GUZADO-308934 format. One line per field, with one value per atom (N, C-alpha, C, O): x, y, z; residue number from 1. Coordinates in nm, 3 decimals. Layout:
GUZADO-308934
px	(X:...)
py	(Y:...)
pz	(Z:...)
nr	(NUM:...)
END
This chain:
GUZADO-308934
px	(2.812:2.674:2.637:2.666:2.569:2.530:2.403:2.328:2.384:2.260:2.126:2.041:2.115:2.025:1.986:1.871:2.089:2.075:2.008:1.913:2.066:2.009:1.861:1.787:1.817:1.693:1.599:1.482:1.634:1.576:1.549:1.445:1.655:1.646:1.557:1.475:1.560:1.453:1.310:1.215:1.291:1.161:1.114:0.995:1.186:1.155:1.114:1.022:1.203:1.175:1.032:0.959:0.997:0.868:0.747:0.645:0.766:0.674:0.536:0.426:0.551:0.418:0.342:0.219:0.418:0.351:0.288:0.173:0.344:0.282:0.168:0.071:0.182:0.063:-0.057:-0.172:-0.033:-0.134:-0.200:-0.319:-0.107:-0.171:-0.243:-0.344:-0.205:-0.281:-0.429:-0.535:-0.413:-0.536:-0.635:-0.756:-0.582:-0.668:-0.731:-0.846:-0.657:-0.709:-0.814:-0.913:-0.785:-0.881:-1.012:-1.122:-0.996:-1.127:-1.208:-1.329:-1.152:-1.227:-1.219:-1.168:-1.272:-1.254:-1.353:-1.458:-1.311:-1.382:-1.387:-1.292:-1.497:-1.518:-1.425:-1.367:-1.422:-1.336:-1.402:-1.523:-1.303:-1.308:-1.390:-1.448:-1.388:-1.457:-1.351:-1.390:-1.228:-1.128:-1.080:-0.961:-1.175:-1.142:-1.083:-0.981:-1.133:-1.075:-0.940:-0.850:-0.936:-0.804:-0.693:-0.585:-0.731:-0.640:-0.595:-0.475:-0.682:-0.651:-0.558:-0.465:-0.590:-0.505:-0.363:-0.270:-0.337:-0.217:-0.134:-0.016:-0.209:-0.154:-0.088:0.028:-0.166:-0.128:0.000:0.093:0.006:0.115:0.242:0.355:0.226:0.326:0.393:0.515:0.302:0.335:0.421:0.524:0.374:0.431:0.588:0.672:0.609:0.747:0.815:0.905:0.764:0.823:0.855:0.960:0.756:0.762:0.673:0.551:0.746:0.661:0.582:0.626:0.466:0.369:0.285:0.288:0.205:0.100:-0.033:-0.043:-0.136:-0.271:-0.375:-0.353:-0.476:-0.592:-0.594:-0.669:-0.491:-0.489:-0.608:-0.621:-0.697:-0.812:-0.883:-0.929:-0.894:-0.981:-0.895:-0.855:-0.864:-0.809:-0.664:-0.596:-0.616:-0.483:-0.379:-0.401:-0.272:-0.146:-0.015:0.001:0.075:0.212:0.304:0.298:0.395:0.507:0.630:0.642:0.727:0.863:0.978:0.992:1.060:1.173:1.298:1.328:1.364:1.484:1.612:1.649:1.680:1.820:1.921:1.895:2.054:2.171:2.188:2.255:2.138:2.145:2.002:1.970:1.923:1.780:1.757:1.651:1.855:1.833:1.855:1.825:1.908:1.915:1.775:1.680:1.764:1.636:1.533:1.562:1.418:1.304:1.226:1.189:1.197:1.126:0.982:0.976:0.878:0.753:0.698:0.689:0.660:0.597:0.451:0.425:0.361:0.212:0.148:0.174:0.070:-0.010:-0.146:-0.169:-0.255:-0.396:-0.471:-0.429:-0.575:-0.638:-0.787:-0.842:-0.844:-0.984:-1.031:-0.954:-1.152:-1.208:-1.321:-1.364:-1.374:-1.482:-1.618:-1.627:-1.721:-1.863:-1.896:-1.981:-1.835:-1.848:-1.864:-1.788:-1.957:-1.967:-1.866:-1.845:-1.805:-1.690:-1.755:-1.844:-1.706:-1.752:-1.648:-1.666:-1.534:-1.427:-1.455:-1.523:-1.406:-1.425:-1.289:-1.224:-1.243:-1.117:-1.140:-1.230:-1.060:-1.082:-1.079:-1.135:-1.017:-1.003:-1.095:-1.067:-1.206:-1.292:-1.361:-1.375:-1.398:-1.472:-1.583:-1.675:-1.582:-1.707:-1.799:-1.903:-1.755:-1.831:-1.917:-1.865:-2.049:-2.145:-2.136:-2.149:-2.113:-2.108:-1.993:-1.997:-1.867:-1.758:-1.641:-1.637:-1.550:-1.442:-1.313:-1.322:-1.207:-1.078:-1.049:-0.967:-1.114:-1.114:-1.004:-0.966:-0.951:-0.835:-0.702:-0.614:-0.685:-0.540:-0.503:-0.383:-0.579:-0.537:-0.492:-0.399:-0.550:-0.498:-0.366:-0.291:-0.319:-0.188:-0.090:0.022:-0.133:-0.063:-0.027:0.087:-0.120:-0.103:-0.012:0.073:-0.023:0.064:0.197:0.286:0.226:0.350:0.409:0.527:0.320:0.384:0.443:0.549:0.353:0.400:0.519:0.601:0.542:0.670:0.789:0.887:0.772:0.868:0.904:1.021:0.817:0.818:0.915:1.015:0.886:0.969:1.113:1.208:1.124:1.270:1.344:1.463:1.278:1.357:1.384:1.491:1.294:1.330:1.456:1.540:1.472:1.569:1.709:1.818:1.693:1.814:1.831:1.907:1.775:1.788:1.916:1.941:2.008:2.152:2.231:2.344:2.157:2.209:2.132:2.161:2.034:1.925:1.981:1.982:2.034:2.057:1.922:1.840:1.907:1.782:1.672:1.690:1.543:1.422:1.326:1.326:1.253:1.130:1.001:0.982:0.920:0.781:0.675:0.641:0.620:0.532:0.391:0.361:0.307:0.184:0.067:0.058:-0.014:-0.130:-0.250:-0.296:-0.296:-0.397:-0.543:-0.566:-0.622:-0.774:-0.828:-0.770:-0.938:-1.010:-0.952:-0.977:-0.868:-0.805:-0.904:-0.897:-1.009:-1.110:-1.201:-1.257:-1.206:-1.283:-1.203:-1.253:-1.082:-0.977:-0.954:-0.870:-1.019:-1.012:-0.928:-0.909:-0.877:-0.808:-0.680:-0.640:-0.606:-0.482:-0.471:-0.382:-0.583:-0.592:-0.625:-0.568:-0.707:-0.736:-0.617:-0.587:-0.548:-0.406:-0.311:-0.256:-0.293:-0.204:-0.264:-0.191:-0.386:-0.438:-0.418:-0.418:-0.402:-0.384:-0.233:-0.201:-0.141:0.000:0.087:0.199:0.035:0.120:0.245:0.336:0.254:0.372:0.465:0.555:0.439:0.512:0.590:0.539:0.696:0.773:0.796:0.739:0.874:0.963:0.894:0.808:0.931:0.885:0.955:1.077:0.887:0.955:1.015:0.967:1.120:1.191:1.121:1.109:1.071:0.998:0.885:0.891:0.791:0.696:0.659:0.652:0.632:0.615:0.493:0.472:0.410:0.295:0.303:0.392:0.228:0.222:0.088:-0.005:0.069:-0.046:-0.041:0.040:-0.122:-0.104:-0.186:-0.298:-0.124:-0.192:-0.184:-0.081:-0.286:-0.269:-0.250:-0.222:-0.267:-0.235:-0.074:-0.025:-0.002:0.130:0.205:0.183:0.288:0.377:0.444:0.479:0.461:0.546:0.668:0.731:0.721:0.847:0.879:0.993:0.763:0.790:0.732:0.629:0.799:0.770:0.746:0.833:0.642:0.647:0.646:0.573:0.719:0.751:0.684:0.709:0.596:0.531:0.564:0.576:0.577:0.586:0.446:0.430)
py	(-2.009:-2.013:-1.862:-1.784:-1.834:-1.677:-1.651:-1.744:-1.540:-1.491:-1.544:-1.604:-1.516:-1.555:-1.712:-1.755:-1.780:-1.932:-1.962:-2.040:-1.893:-1.919:-1.863:-1.921:-1.763:-1.735:-1.821:-1.827:-1.882:-1.984:-2.113:-2.177:-2.145:-2.268:-2.234:-2.319:-2.119:-2.082:-2.075:-2.119:-2.023:-2.021:-2.165:-2.190:-2.249:-2.392:-2.471:-2.552:-2.429:-2.484:-2.448:-2.531:-2.320:-2.278:-2.279:-2.211:-2.350:-2.341:-2.413:-2.366:-2.520:-2.589:-2.500:-2.495:-2.425:-2.343:-2.235:-2.208:-2.167:-2.055:-2.100:-2.028:-2.228:-2.280:-2.311:-2.303:-2.346:-2.351:-2.240:-2.237:-2.125:-1.984:-1.934:-1.868:-1.956:-1.920:-1.987:-1.925:-2.116:-2.192:-2.160:-2.163:-2.128:-2.086:-1.942:-1.919:-1.851:-1.723:-1.739:-1.667:-1.833:-1.855:-1.917:-1.885:-2.010:-2.072:-1.982:-2.003:-1.875:-1.782:-1.629:-1.538:-1.613:-1.473:-1.379:-1.416:-1.252:-1.151:-1.023:-0.999:-0.957:-0.836:-0.713:-0.709:-0.627:-0.516:-0.432:-0.406:-0.393:-0.329:-0.426:-0.380:-0.557:-0.653:-0.762:-0.877:-0.737:-0.844:-0.865:-0.875:-0.872:-0.893:-1.025:-1.024:-1.136:-1.252:-1.283:-1.350:-1.223:-1.227:-1.156:-1.208:-1.040:-0.953:-1.033:-1.037:-1.095:-1.170:-1.288:-1.324:-1.340:-1.466:-1.421:-1.490:-1.299:-1.248:-1.213:-1.243:-1.151:-1.110:-1.232:-1.231:-1.328:-1.455:-1.512:-1.553:-1.516:-1.567:-1.470:-1.520:-1.337:-1.256:-1.279:-1.277:-1.300:-1.309:-1.452:-1.461:-1.545:-1.683:-1.675:-1.760:-1.573:-1.572:-1.440:-1.381:-1.405:-1.292:-1.161:-1.097:-1.133:-1.026:-0.906:-0.916:-0.797:-0.686:-0.607:-0.578:-0.569:-0.518:-0.414:-0.398:-0.339:-0.258:-0.290:-0.294:-0.312:-0.366:-0.248:-0.152:-0.266:-0.178:-0.047:0.048:-0.052:0.065:0.055:-0.046:0.160:0.149:0.025:-0.045:-0.005:-0.115:-0.243:-0.298:-0.294:-0.425:-0.424:-0.527:-0.311:-0.311:-0.338:-0.316:-0.380:-0.422:-0.373:-0.384:-0.323:-0.281:-0.348:-0.341:-0.417:-0.476:-0.411:-0.383:-0.386:-0.329:-0.417:-0.449:-0.451:-0.538:-0.452:-0.406:-0.435:-0.357:-0.432:-0.525:-0.386:-0.439:-0.403:-0.354:-0.434:-0.388:-0.237:-0.185:-0.171:-0.025:0.038:0.089:0.031:0.083:0.224:0.264:0.289:0.447:0.461:0.566:0.349:0.363:0.356:0.361:0.342:0.346:0.235:0.117:0.287:0.190:0.159:0.250:0.032:-0.018:-0.069:-0.141:-0.036:-0.080:-0.186:-0.162:-0.305:-0.411:-0.418:-0.432:-0.408:-0.426:-0.557:-0.604:-0.610:-0.719:-0.683:-0.632:-0.705:-0.680:-0.804:-0.918:-0.781:-0.892:-0.928:-1.029:-0.833:-0.844:-0.944:-0.974:-0.992:-1.086:-1.017:-0.908:-1.095:-1.037:-1.090:-1.188:-1.021:-1.080:-1.180:-1.151:-1.293:-1.400:-1.520:-1.547:-1.612:-1.737:-1.831:-1.843:-1.897:-1.994:-2.126:-2.184:-2.167:-2.297:-2.406:-2.521:-2.356:-2.469:-2.574:-2.554:-2.690:-2.819:-2.849:-2.943:-2.778:-2.802:-2.802:-2.735:-2.875:-2.896:-2.749:-2.735:-2.654:-2.526:-2.419:-2.300:-2.458:-2.362:-2.275:-2.314:-2.161:-2.068:-2.117:-2.170:-2.102:-2.137:-2.036:-2.057:-1.909:-1.793:-1.782:-1.752:-1.805:-1.798:-1.656:-1.552:-1.661:-1.540:-1.461:-1.351:-1.510:-1.435:-1.529:-1.644:-1.482:-1.566:-1.476:-1.357:-1.537:-1.486:-1.516:-1.602:-1.446:-1.475:-1.393:-1.421:-1.291:-1.211:-1.225:-1.141:-1.331:-1.372:-1.289:-1.288:-1.224:-1.158:-1.261:-1.231:-1.378:-1.477:-1.512:-1.534:-1.523:-1.535:-1.429:-1.454:-1.314:-1.180:-1.189:-1.162:-1.226:-1.220:-1.335:-1.313:-1.445:-1.570:-1.524:-1.545:-1.459:-1.431:-1.327:-1.333:-1.222:-1.131:-1.186:-1.147:-1.295:-1.355:-1.438:-1.450:-1.505:-1.576:-1.460:-1.472:-1.355:-1.257:-1.205:-1.182:-1.189:-1.152:-1.254:-1.213:-1.378:-1.473:-1.486:-1.503:-1.475:-1.476:-1.354:-1.361:-1.234:-1.110:-1.101:-1.049:-1.150:-1.149:-1.254:-1.220:-1.357:-1.458:-1.394:-1.428:-1.309:-1.239:-1.098:-1.027:-1.052:-0.918:-0.858:-0.744:-0.941:-0.892:-0.876:-0.828:-0.923:-0.894:-0.791:-0.756:-0.745:-0.639:-0.504:-0.465:-0.413:-0.290:-0.203:-0.215:-0.118:-0.057:-0.125:-0.207:-0.085:-0.145:-0.195:-0.145:-0.287:-0.335:-0.300:-0.340:-0.226:-0.208:-0.289:-0.260:-0.400:-0.480:-0.423:-0.406:-0.394:-0.344:-0.450:-0.490:-0.488:-0.577:-0.477:-0.422:-0.458:-0.345:-0.405:-0.508:-0.345:-0.393:-0.309:-0.209:-0.354:-0.302:-0.234:-0.121:-0.332:-0.299:-0.296:-0.222:-0.397:-0.406:-0.274:-0.249:-0.204:-0.064:0.036:0.145:0.013:0.113:0.225:0.315:0.212:0.307:0.268:0.351:0.147:0.098:0.167:0.217:0.172:0.236:0.374:0.414:0.457:0.596:0.611:0.699:0.533:0.534:0.500:0.570:0.394:0.368:0.490:0.532:0.551:0.669:0.765:0.804:0.810:0.912:0.869:0.960:0.746:0.718:0.704:0.662:0.744:0.769:0.642:0.630:0.548:0.430:0.461:0.378:0.589:0.622:0.710:0.774:0.710:0.794:0.701:0.593:0.736:0.686:0.522:0.447:0.479:0.556:0.563:0.481:0.668:0.706:0.616:0.622:0.540:0.458:0.535:0.640:0.483:0.540:0.493:0.568:0.363:0.301:0.213:0.186:0.175:0.088:-0.008:0.029:-0.138:-0.234:-0.312:-0.336:-0.353:-0.440:-0.561:-0.557:-0.644:-0.744:-0.785:-0.756:-0.855:-0.902:-1.045:-1.069:-1.135:-1.260:-1.258:-1.208:-1.312:-1.326:-1.445:-1.468:-1.528:-1.657:-1.671:-1.781:-1.554:-1.574:-1.557:-1.587:-1.519:-1.503:-1.633:-1.707:-1.665:-1.782:-1.817:-1.721:-1.925:-1.983:-1.922:-1.917:-1.867:-1.811:-1.686:-1.652:-1.614:-1.477:-1.371:-1.391:-1.261:-1.149:-1.026:-0.997:-0.948:-0.833:-0.702:-0.704:-0.607:-0.495:-0.382:-0.357:-0.308:-0.182:-0.069:-0.096:0.060:0.159:0.254:0.347)
pz	(0.106:0.028:0.031:0.122:-0.084:-0.098:-0.015:0.016:0.016:0.074:0.007:0.073:-0.134:-0.206:-0.201:-0.209:-0.189:-0.173:-0.036:-0.025:0.069:0.196:0.209:0.289:0.140:0.133:0.059:0.098:-0.037:-0.121:-0.039:-0.047:0.042:0.138:0.244:0.279:0.303:0.410:0.346:0.411:0.229:0.171:0.135:0.152:0.091:0.084:0.218:0.226:0.323:0.462:0.510:0.565:0.486:0.545:0.420:0.434:0.315:0.217:0.271:0.244:0.341:0.388:0.480:0.477:0.565:0.657:0.593:0.628:0.503:0.421:0.341:0.318:0.295:0.223:0.315:0.271:0.438:0.533:0.575:0.608:0.574:0.612:0.510:0.536:0.382:0.256:0.269:0.267:0.281:0.281:0.392:0.370:0.513:0.615:0.593:0.630:0.533:0.493:0.377:0.367:0.298:0.177:0.233:0.188:0.335:0.387:0.460:0.464:0.525:0.606:0.548:0.614:0.424:0.369:0.432:0.484:0.424:0.500:0.384:0.310:0.382:0.295:0.342:0.450:0.257:0.288:0.407:0.414:0.501:0.630:0.731:0.829:0.699:0.801:0.810:0.831:0.797:0.809:0.953:0.980:1.042:1.174:1.209:1.276:1.173:1.204:1.129:1.179:0.998:0.918:1.009:1.036:1.050:1.109:1.241:1.266:1.323:1.440:1.405:1.476:1.299:1.249:1.215:1.256:1.137:1.092:1.233:1.248:1.325:1.449:1.514:1.554:1.521:1.594:1.524:1.594:1.399:1.327:1.342:1.343:1.354:1.372:1.511:1.528:1.608:1.750:1.757:1.823:1.694:1.691:1.634:1.662:1.561:1.516:1.567:1.507:1.675:1.752:1.664:1.673:1.583:1.489:1.551:1.566:1.584:1.640:1.549:1.438:1.590:1.500:1.574:1.696:1.483:1.537:1.464:1.341:1.555:1.488:1.511:1.584:1.449:1.459:1.379:1.404:1.268:1.188:1.093:1.023:1.087:1.015:1.048:0.958:1.167:1.234:1.219:1.321:1.096:1.095:1.038:1.041:0.987:0.934:1.021:1.140:0.990:1.062:0.999:0.877:1.075:1.030:1.120:1.243:1.050:1.124:1.068:0.948:1.165:1.110:1.161:1.279:1.059:1.095:1.070:0.960:1.177:1.181:1.157:1.228:1.048:1.008:1.108:1.218:1.056:1.134:1.132:1.222:1.046:1.049:1.027:0.920:1.128:1.108:1.061:1.011:1.079:1.047:0.887:0.830:0.820:0.663:0.620:0.698:0.476:0.418:0.459:0.474:0.474:0.485:0.366:0.291:0.344:0.232:0.281:0.381:0.220:0.255:0.162:0.041:0.213:0.129:0.184:0.303:0.085:0.121:0.071:-0.040:0.151:0.135:0.165:0.275:0.070:0.097:0.154:0.134:0.220:0.293:0.269:0.313:0.194:0.184:0.072:-0.019:0.078:-0.029:-0.090:-0.053:-0.199:-0.289:-0.238:-0.164:-0.281:-0.266:-0.374:-0.458:-0.377:-0.480:-0.421:-0.328:-0.458:-0.419:-0.478:-0.599:-0.382:-0.436:-0.492:-0.430:-0.606:-0.667:-0.664:-0.702:-0.613:-0.622:-0.531:-0.431:-0.560:-0.480:-0.421:-0.467:-0.326:-0.257:-0.102:-0.052:-0.031:0.118:0.198:0.307:0.141:0.199:0.136:0.149:0.068:-0.004:0.114:0.229:0.068:0.161:0.226:0.165:0.362:0.445:0.477:0.538:0.430:0.428:0.312:0.205:0.318:0.201:0.132:0.196:0.000:-0.072:-0.072:-0.127:-0.007:0.006:-0.032:0.013:-0.112:-0.161:-0.189:-0.222:-0.175:-0.211:-0.360:-0.391:-0.450:-0.593:-0.656:-0.770:-0.586:-0.645:-0.583:-0.603:-0.506:-0.468:-0.340:-0.313:-0.266:-0.149:-0.046:0.029:-0.035:0.052:0.027:0.122:-0.107:-0.141:-0.107:-0.062:-0.128:-0.092:0.062:0.102:0.141:0.289:0.330:0.416:0.281:0.302:0.269:0.352:0.148:0.112:0.200:0.234:0.242:0.329:0.459:0.507:0.520:0.635:0.607:0.698:0.482:0.453:0.457:0.531:0.377:0.382:0.527:0.557:0.603:0.739:0.809:0.869:0.801:0.869:0.818:0.894:0.684:0.631:0.663:0.691:0.660:0.693:0.818:0.850:0.920:1.063:1.085:1.169:1.027:1.044:0.989:1.033:0.900:0.818:0.867:0.802:0.963:0.992:1.007:0.967:1.072:1.064:0.943:0.943:0.822:0.697:0.623:0.508:0.691:0.640:0.657:0.774:0.558:0.585:0.583:0.492:0.683:0.694:0.762:0.851:0.713:0.774:0.662:0.550:0.696:0.614:0.696:0.811:0.628:0.678:0.603:0.488:0.681:0.621:0.650:0.768:0.558:0.575:0.529:0.413:0.626:0.579:0.571:0.671:0.443:0.427:0.415:0.350:0.469:0.445:0.328:0.284:0.282:0.180:0.049:0.005:-0.003:-0.135:-0.247:-0.345:-0.220:-0.324:-0.347:-0.453:-0.242:-0.236:-0.289:-0.315:-0.309:-0.329:-0.207:-0.217:-0.121:-0.006:0.115:0.204:0.123:0.238:0.247:0.352:0.120:0.126:0.177:0.252:0.122:0.149:0.303:0.366:0.359:0.491:0.572:0.668:0.538:0.620:0.614:0.716:0.483:0.476:0.572:0.664:0.563:0.649:0.800:0.884:0.839:0.970:1.014:1.126:0.915:0.935:0.900:0.949:0.818:0.785:0.715:0.708:0.658:0.586:0.659:0.604:0.791:0.878:0.988:1.018:1.039:1.157:1.151:1.231:1.059:0.955:0.834:0.803:0.756:0.622:0.516:0.503:0.449:0.341:0.233:0.190:0.192:0.058:-0.066:-0.164:-0.065:-0.178:-0.108:0.012:-0.182:-0.155:-0.258:-0.375:-0.220:-0.330:-0.279:-0.160:-0.390:-0.357:-0.471:-0.555:-0.470:-0.567:-0.600:-0.524:-0.713:-0.761:-0.821:-0.911:-0.776:-0.831:-0.966:-0.974:-1.062:-1.188:-1.265:-1.329:-1.267:-1.322:-1.480:-1.529:-1.559:-1.701:-1.716:-1.825:-1.628:-1.643:-1.636:-1.541:-1.725:-1.741:-1.597:-1.528:-1.557:-1.450:-1.446:-1.552:-1.335:-1.322:-1.390:-1.423:-1.409:-1.475:-1.385:-1.322:-1.381:-1.306:-1.386:-1.468:-1.374:-1.447:-1.340:-1.241:-1.365:-1.275:-1.343:-1.461:-1.271:-1.333:-1.226:-1.106:-1.277:-1.174:-1.182:-1.102)
nr	(1:1:1:1:2:2:2:2:3:3:3:3:4:4:4:4:5:5:5:5:6:6:6:6:7:7:7:7:8:8:8:8:9:9:9:9:10:10:10:10:11:11:11:11:12:12:12:12:13:13:13:13:14:14:14:14:15:15:15:15:16:16:16:16:17:17:17:17:18:18:18:18:19:19:19:19:20:20:20:20:21:21:21:21:22:22:22:22:23:23:23:23:24:24:24:24:25:25:25:25:26:26:26:26:27:27:27:27:28:28:28:28:29:29:29:29:30:30:30:30:31:31:31:31:32:32:32:32:33:33:33:33:34:34:34:34:35:35:35:35:36:36:36:36:37:37:37:37:38:38:38:38:39:39:39:39:40:40:40:40:41:41:41:41:42:42:42:42:43:43:43:43:44:44:44:44:45:45:45:45:46:46:46:46:47:47:47:47:48:48:48:48:49:49:49:49:50:50:50:50:51:51:51:51:52:52:52:52:53:53:53:53:54:54:54:54:55:55:55:55:56:56:56:56:57:57:57:57:58:58:58:58:59:59:59:59:60:60:60:60:61:61:61:61:62:62:62:62:63:63:63:63:64:64:64:64:65:65:65:65:66:66:66:66:67:67:67:67:68:68:68:68:69:69:69:69:70:70:70:70:71:71:71:71:72:72:72:72:73:73:73:73:74:74:74:74:75:75:75:75:76:76:76:76:77:77:77:77:78:78:78:78:79:79:79:79:80:80:80:80:81:81:81:81:82:82:82:82:83:83:83:83:84:84:84:84:85:85:85:85:86:86:86:86:87:87:87:87:88:88:88:88:89:89:89:89:90:90:90:90:91:91:91:91:92:92:92:92:93:93:93:93:94:94:94:94:95:95:95:95:96:96:96:96:97:97:97:97:98:98:98:98:99:99:99:99:100:100:100:100:101:101:101:101:102:102:102:102:103:103:103:103:104:104:104:104:105:105:105:105:106:106:106:106:107:107:107:107:108:108:108:108:109:109:109:109:110:110:110:110:111:111:111:111:112:112:112:112:113:113:113:113:114:114:114:114:115:115:115:115:116:116:116:116:117:117:117:117:118:118:118:118:119:119:119:119:120:120:120:120:121:121:121:121:122:122:122:122:123:123:123:123:124:124:124:124:125:125:125:125:126:126:126:126:127:127:127:127:128:128:128:128:129:129:129:129:130:130:130:130:131:131:131:131:132:132:132:132:133:133:133:133:134:134:134:134:135:135:135:135:136:136:136:136:137:137:137:137:138:138:138:138:139:139:139:139:140:140:140:140:141:141:141:141:142:142:142:142:143:143:143:143:144:144:144:144:145:145:145:145:146:146:146:146:147:147:147:147:148:148:148:148:149:149:149:149:150:150:150:150:151:151:151:151:152:152:152:152:153:153:153:153:154:154:154:154:155:155:155:155:156:156:156:156:157:157:157:157:158:158:158:158:159:159:159:159:160:160:160:160:161:161:161:161:162:162:162:162:163:163:163:163:164:164:164:164:165:165:165:165:166:166:166:166:167:167:167:167:168:168:168:168:169:169:169:169:170:170:170:170:171:171:171:171:172:172:172:172:173:173:173:173:174:174:174:174:175:175:175:175:176:176:176:176:177:177:177:177:178:178:178:178:179:179:179:179:180:180:180:180:181:181:181:181:182:182:182:182)
END
C-alpha cells in the first residue's frame, strides 16, 4: 500500500474528530490577538496527541515541530490562522457562534482544524518524513499583523524553514480543485 493511500485512510479515520474540532472553534470565535480560548483548545488537542509545541508566541500563537527520520534535513512550515471577524453570525446550525458579533466567516476555523489533522497524520508517519515540519497556529491574520509579530518573535528561527505554506478556504472553487499561488 502506498504512503499516499495510507495518508488518505488516516485522514478518513480522523475526519469526524477534525470536524468536531472545526465546529468547536467555529462556535467559540475570538478576534485578532484575543484568541486565548482558541489557543488553549489547540494546545489541549496537541497534548492529547503527544505533539510537542511552544505556546504564548505573540500571546496566543503556537508552534509545533514534528521531526522526521532525518530532522536536520529541510524544514517545511505550514501555517494555520486562528482569528475570527467582527461579524454577527446568522447561520442556523448547532455550532453557530455563541460570541455575539464575532464569527469565523473567513474559514480560519477550518484552517486550524486542517492544521490539527495534518499534525496528527504527520506525527503518525514521522518515520517516513524526511526532515521536519513546523506547524504554526497564527493569531491576527485578519489584521495582517499576526505574521509579522510572530516573525519578530522568532517563529522563522530554530529551525529555519526552507519553504512556508498556508491555505485559504474558498467556497467559489469547484469541489476537488486546488489553486497554487506563490
